[in-house]
Every structure is written in structure tokens, then in C-alpha cells.
C-alpha positions in Angstrom: 83.0 102.8 142.0 82.6 103.8 145.5 79.7 104.7 147.7 76.1 103.7 147.6 74.4 100.4 147.2 74.8 98.3 144.1 71.5 99.7 142.8 72.7 103.3 143.1 76.0 102.4 141.4 74.0 100.7 138.6 71.8 103.7 138.2 74.9 106.0 137.9 76.4 103.7 135.3 73.2 103.8 133.3 73.0 107.6 133.5 76.6 107.9 132.4 76.0 105.5 129.6 73.0 107.6 128.4 75.0 110.8 128.6 77.9 109.2 126.6 75.5 108.3 123.8 74.6 112.0 123.4 78.2 113.1 123.0 79.6 113.8 119.6 81.5 110.9 117.9 85.0 112.2 118.6 87.7 110.4 116.9 85.3 109.6 114.0 84.8 113.2 113.0 85.4 113.9 109.3 88.7 115.6 109.7 90.1 112.6 111.7 88.8 110.2 109.0 90.3 112.3 106.2 93.7 112.4 108.1 93.6 108.7 108.7 92.7 108.0 105.1 95.6 110.2 103.8 98.0 108.6 106.2 96.9 105.1 105.1 97.2 106.0 101.4 100.7 107.5 102.0 101.8 104.4 103.9 100.5 102.1 101.2 102.2 104.2 98.5 105.4 104.0 100.4 105.1 100.2 100.7 104.5 100.0 96.9 107.6 102.2 96.3 109.7 100.0 98.6 108.5 96.8 96.9 109.5 98.3 93.5 112.9 99.8 94.5 114.5 98.1 97.5 117.7 96.2 96.7 118.3 92.7 98.0 120.4 93.9 101.0 118.8 96.6 103.0 120.1 98.5 106.2 117.6 98.0 109.0 119.4 99.3 112.1 121.8 102.2 112.6 124.3 103.2 115.3 124.1 106.6 116.9 126.4 107.9 114.2 123.8 107.2 111.4 126.0 104.4 110.0 124.1 101.1 109.5 125.2 98.3 111.9 122.6 95.7 110.8 121.5 94.6 107.4 118.6 92.5 106.3 117.2 90.9 103.3 114.6 92.7 101.1 111.8 90.5 102.4 112.6 91.2 106.1 112.8 94.9 105.4 109.4 94.8 103.7 107.9 92.9 106.6 109.4 95.4 109.0 108.0 98.2 107.0 104.6 96.7 107.0 104.5 95.9 110.7 106.4 98.7 112.5 105.0 102.2 112.7 105.1 103.4 109.1 106.8 106.8 109.8 109.8 105.2 111.4 110.3 102.0 109.4 109.3 103.1 105.9 111.0 106.4 106.1 114.3 105.2 107.5 114.5 102.0 105.5 113.5 103.7 102.3 115.9 106.6 102.7 118.9 104.5 103.8 118.4 101.8 101.1 118.9 104.4 98.4 121.9 106.1 99.8 125.6 105.0 99.4 126.6 102.8 102.3 123.1 102.7 103.7 123.6 105.8 105.9 120.7 108.0 106.9 121.1 111.8 107.1 121.9 113.1 110.6 118.6 115.0 110.7 116.4 112.0 109.9 116.0 110.5 113.4 115.4 113.7 115.2 112.9 114.9 112.6 111.0 111.6 112.8 110.9 111.7 116.6 109.8 115.4 116.6 107.0 114.6 114.2 105.9 111.7 116.2 105.9 113.6 119.5 104.2 116.6 117.9 101.3 114.4 116.7 100.9 112.9 120.2 101.0 116.4 121.6 98.3 117.6 119.3 96.0 114.7 120.3 96.7 115.3 124.0 96.1 119.0 123.6 92.8 118.4 121.9 91.8 116.1 124.7 92.8 118.7 127.3 91.0 121.6 125.6 87.8 119.7 124.9 85.2 119.1 127.6 84.7 115.5 126.8 87.4 114.2 129.2 86.9 116.7 131.9 85.4 115.3 135.2 82.0 116.5 136.3 81.7 118.4 139.5 78.8 116.2 140.7 80.6 112.9 140.2 80.4 111.1 143.6 83.3 108.8 142.8 85.7 111.7 142.7 84.8 113.0 146.2 
């Protein structure tokens, strides 16, 4: 913070803190909780499916031509699916493990990337359109 004595800065911080407490609870709104719950259930369902159906040798890395160039054991593939972002790991490993030669369709990577970027774009757009993250005109630290 710039400008003013430490008392003025502390008073501004207190005022901003009071104002923040009156704002709506943004990411905890019911649609966000429902979306998170559905995504969690889908992820857990996919993990259960992988546990039940993965073979002992699973493709876990692909060249630019969608042909697998690295294979792992079932356990490593399950650990990867549990620890990496679910949309990438679960989808790619699950699809490839059940196809001849472990190849993924050519559309799989671009579609996964497009979905990921679209979801980030929606969050950023929501932040930009809402007033919660817009600076106040009377903020002395922006002057």
C-alpha cells in the first residue's frame, strides 16, 4: 500500500475487509457447488471404470502422431489418473487403453485442450463481467 501513515493504511485495510464480508460468496454459489460435485462424481466414476477395466500394460504418453511412445504398468497409470488433471489423464489413458495398439483418435487431444481452455475462458469472462474484481474509483493505491 502506498500513501498515508500506517494508521491510515490500517484503517483502509479494515474498511476493505468489512466491505469484502458483505460481498456474495462467489465461488461457493450453488451452481458452482453443483458443477464441482458433478465433476467429482464423474472423475470418481472414471477412476472406478479404469480400476475395473485397465489391462496390465497401458499407454501413458503419445507422440504427435497419436501413436503411443511410452507404456506403463496398470498401477502407474492409475496413480497418474488420480494425480493429474482428470480430464487429461483419465480420458486419454482410458480411451487409449481400450483401443488396438494404444492409439488415441486424432481429435482427442485438440478436443481435450479446447474444453480445458473454454472452461478457463468462462471463469475469466465471469470475473470480467462481474463487479467483484473491478477496482474502485476512490482507491488511493491506484492513483
